[in-house]
C-alpha positions as a printed NumPy array, in Angstrom:
array([[-45.625, -24.655,  -8.69 ],
       [-42.277, -25.685, -10.22 ],
       [-40.193, -22.715, -11.336],
       [-36.878, -24.241, -12.521],
       [-36.609, -26.879, -15.265],
       [-33.339, -28.618, -16.147],
       [-32.234, -29.516, -19.65 ],
       [-30.799, -32.182, -19.366],
       [-29.885, -34.439, -16.452],
       [-28.993, -37.346, -18.729],
       [-26.222, -35.858, -20.857],
       [-24.341, -32.662, -21.711],
       [-26.818, -31.327, -24.264],
       [-24.644, -28.423, -25.397],
       [-22.304, -30.743, -27.306],
       [-25.114, -31.456, -29.813],
       [-25.748, -27.792, -30.663],
       [-26.561, -26.02 , -32.898],
       [-27.483, -29.041, -35.038],
       [-29.978, -30.488, -32.543],
       [-31.691, -27.172, -31.836],
       [-33.309, -28.164, -28.543],
       [-31.391, -25.662, -26.435],
       [-32.285, -22.667, -28.607],
       [-35.923, -23.726, -28.686],
       [-36.117, -23.95 , -24.893],
       [-34.109, -20.776, -24.231],
       [-36.526, -18.806, -26.409],
       [-39.541, -20.573, -24.875],
       [-38.59 , -19.789, -21.273],
       [-37.748, -16.194, -22.178],
       [-41.514, -15.782, -22.662],
       [-42.653, -17.615, -19.513],
       [-43.248, -15.395, -16.458],
       [-41.902, -16.917, -13.25 ],
       [-40.4  , -19.949, -15.016],
       [-36.695, -20.571, -15.612],
       [-34.56 , -22.969, -17.613],
       [-31.352, -24.483, -16.254],
       [-29.245, -25.306, -19.311],
       [-26.86 , -28.045, -18.22 ],
       [-23.8  , -27.3  , -20.328],
       [-22.017, -29.963, -18.286],
       [-18.421, -30.608, -19.281],
       [-18.666, -28.786, -22.618],
       [-17.284, -25.457, -23.8  ],
       [-19.591, -25.278, -26.827],
       [-21.467, -22.063, -26.021],
       [-21.191, -20.134, -29.285],
       [-24.774, -21.064, -30.336],
       [-26.209, -19.422, -27.197],
       [-24.341, -16.128, -26.958],
       [-26.647, -14.014, -29.121],
       [-30.   , -15.518, -28.172],
       [-32.666, -13.328, -26.53 ],
       [-32.761, -15.247, -23.239],
       [-33.938, -12.28 , -21.108],
       [-32.125, -13.648, -18.063],
       [-34.517, -16.606, -17.872],
       [-31.894, -19.293, -18.589],
       [-29.324, -20.306, -15.969],
       [-26.204, -21.888, -17.491],
       [-24.735, -24.673, -15.343],
       [-21.4  , -26.484, -15.652],
       [-19.747, -29.507, -14.104],
       [-16.299, -28.169, -13.195],
       [-13.367, -30.478, -12.446],
       [ -9.775, -30.025, -11.358],
       [ -6.991, -30.036, -13.923],
       [ -6.053, -33.719, -13.472],
       [ -9.653, -34.911, -13.393],
       [-10.728, -32.915, -16.44 ],
       [ -7.758, -33.953, -18.586],
       [ -6.968, -37.501, -17.395],
       [-10.385, -38.861, -16.359],
       [-12.912, -37.073, -18.575],
       [-11.818, -37.742, -22.156],
       [-13.358, -35.88 , -25.079],
       [-14.577, -33.056, -22.853],
       [-13.409, -29.482, -22.405],
       [-10.643, -29.139, -19.831],
       [-10.917, -27.029, -16.678],
       [ -9.701, -23.835, -18.361],
       [-12.007, -24.326, -21.346],
       [-15.055, -24.694, -19.129],
       [-14.187, -21.609, -17.084],
       [-13.712, -19.558, -20.246],
       [-17.078, -20.793, -21.558],
       [-18.688, -19.685, -18.272],
       [-17.087, -16.258, -18.626],
       [-18.474, -15.87 , -22.14 ],
       [-21.987, -16.878, -21.086],
       [-21.891, -14.58 , -18.068],
       [-20.753, -11.74 , -20.336],
       [-23.765, -12.523, -22.547],
       [-26.031, -11.972, -19.537],
       [-26.706, -15.533, -18.429],
       [-26.673, -16.346, -14.708],
       [-23.996, -19.009, -14.136],
       [-23.947, -21.933, -11.704],
       [-21.247, -24.506, -11.028],
       [-21.42 , -28.121,  -9.963],
       [-18.326, -29.745,  -8.498],
       [-19.722, -33.1  ,  -9.493],
       [-18.381, -35.638,  -9.19 ],
       [-15.462, -34.63 ,  -6.993],
       [-12.803, -37.3  ,  -7.523],
       [-10.006, -37.062,  -4.908],
       [ -6.904, -37.086,  -7.09 ],
       [ -3.406, -36.878,  -5.683],
       [ -2.79 , -33.321,  -4.463],
       [ -6.544, -32.697,  -4.614],
       [ -6.3  , -29.868,  -2.096],
       [ -3.816, -27.909,  -4.182],
       [ -5.727, -28.621,  -7.382],
       [ -9.073, -27.649,  -5.829],
       [ -7.639, -24.387,  -4.522],
       [ -6.135, -23.591,  -7.925],
       [ -9.402, -24.429,  -9.714],
       [-11.52 , -22.228,  -7.452],
       [ -9.174, -19.263,  -7.681],
       [ -9.093, -19.485, -11.455],
       [-12.882, -19.747, -11.487],
       [-13.485, -16.679,  -9.324],
       [-10.86 , -14.676, -11.178],
       [-13.133, -14.764, -14.237],
       [-16.653, -15.784, -13.183],
       [-19.122, -14.968, -10.417],
       [-21.36 , -18.04 , -10.075],
       [-24.477, -17.514,  -7.979],
       [-24.281, -21.072,  -6.593],
       [-21.786, -23.906,  -6.264],
       [-23.169, -27.413,  -5.674],
       [-20.951, -30.272,  -4.52 ],
       [-21.136, -34.038,  -4.865],
       [-18.373, -36.575,  -4.38 ],
       [-17.891, -39.667,  -6.522],
       [-20.638, -42.284,  -6.129],
       [-21.487, -45.803,  -7.294],
       [-17.96 , -47.093,  -6.644],
       [-16.486, -49.438,  -4.079],
       [-12.77 , -50.243,  -4.038],
       [-13.152, -53.04 ,  -6.582],
       [-14.82 , -50.635,  -9.008],
       [-12.073, -48.075,  -8.452],
       [ -9.499, -50.701,  -9.401],
       [-11.521, -51.549, -12.482],
       [-12.353, -48.042, -13.674],
       [ -9.436, -45.796, -12.645],
       [ -5.69 , -45.464, -12.903],
       [ -5.063, -45.735,  -9.156],
       [ -1.787, -43.849,  -9.453],
       [ -3.864, -40.705, -10.097],
       [ -5.916, -41.028,  -6.9  ],
       [ -5.258, -39.721,  -3.409],
       [ -3.467, -42.309,  -1.26 ],
       [ -5.606, -41.575,   1.819],
       [ -8.784, -41.891,  -0.273],
       [ -7.688, -45.292,  -1.585],
       [ -6.908, -46.519,   1.931],
       [-10.296, -45.356,   3.213],
       [-12.033, -47.192,   0.367],
       [ -9.981, -50.36 ,   0.994],
       [-10.832, -50.268,   4.695],
       [-14.517, -49.752,   3.888],
       [-14.842, -52.903,   1.771],
       [-17.655, -55.14 ,   2.936],
       [-19.152, -52.518,   5.256],
       [-22.57 , -50.986,   4.782],
       [-22.813, -48.288,   2.096],
       [-25.488, -45.695,   1.685],
       [-27.636, -46.255,  -1.379],
       [-25.555, -45.127,  -4.321],
       [-22.179, -46.266,  -3.01 ],
       [-21.06 , -43.268,  -0.981],
       [-17.507, -42.454,  -0.023],
       [-17.433, -42.989,   3.78 ],
       [-18.766, -40.025,   5.748],
       [-15.598, -38.863,   7.46 ],
       [-13.56 , -38.662,   4.27 ],
       [-16.426, -37.188,   2.223],
       [-16.955, -34.502,   4.827],
       [-13.214, -33.797,   4.953],
       [-13.344, -33.06 ,   1.214],
       [-16.433, -30.888,   1.621],
       [-14.951, -29.004,   4.572],
       [-11.815, -28.087,   2.643],
       [-13.777, -27.064,  -0.458],
       [-16.308, -24.995,   1.482],
       [-13.555, -23.181,   3.352],
       [-11.789, -22.364,   0.081],
       [-14.993, -21.006,  -1.473],
       [-15.829, -18.928,   1.593],
       [-12.302, -17.557,   1.747],
       [-12.495, -16.358,  -1.862],
       [-16.19 , -15.459,  -2.184],
       [-18.087, -15.649,   1.116],
       [-21.398, -14.523,  -0.429],
       [-21.577, -17.351,  -2.95 ],
       [-24.345, -19.841,  -2.122],
       [-23.177, -23.421,  -1.484],
       [-25.29 , -26.569,  -1.736],
       [-25.009, -30.354,  -1.823],
       [-26.379, -32.806,  -4.347],
       [-27.966, -35.928,  -2.849],
       [-26.149, -35.563,   0.467],
       [-27.478, -37.365,   3.533],
       [-29.339, -35.301,   6.116],
       [-26.418, -35.649,   8.54 ],
       [-24.177, -33.842,   6.056],
       [-26.584, -30.948,   5.651],
       [-26.843, -30.633,   9.415],
       [-23.06 , -30.792,   9.903],
       [-22.511, -27.893,   7.482],
       [-25.691, -25.969,   8.34 ],
       [-23.856, -22.78 ,   9.386],
       [-21.985, -22.594,   6.098]])
């Protein structure tokens, strides 16, 4: 019964192409499979040249993890920056691939509202994704933030929320507390709907309460 198959949830497979060859093999395979589709997780890469001239027949969906300017350049080393990923999406869309975007993980940097708005407007200026999926940072409490991040890059309100939340019950996976997570989602959803109200929006691994809160959107 499954119709969509992802390659790969463990890493950004595109960075290994064309030498590895797995993406081309699967793109050509799914082009021949009625009712079955491949989601090629390009991730944080801009290496799409090997895919542009393949006979995919619209059966491969290309999916990116898109990050704001600060996040993509200061927190995701050895990856394509925000502009590079958007340009790669444009090229794949021009080659006939459906394009999807994951805002995952959303890391609340300083001025995250302004950076998110800028990112989304640059995205929709050049690409028409058929879905945007959101997921905030997980697996971090305040101690891990101190260990893993330059705190000067992070939103002051976010840091205070995480400090205040120390020692309290987390959801499995180390969620950002509900109220702040939903504040981030609310802003992002409103920006998407303002620019492109017909674009589908989804969550990744969000609690049922979050889905219900944003059910209308």
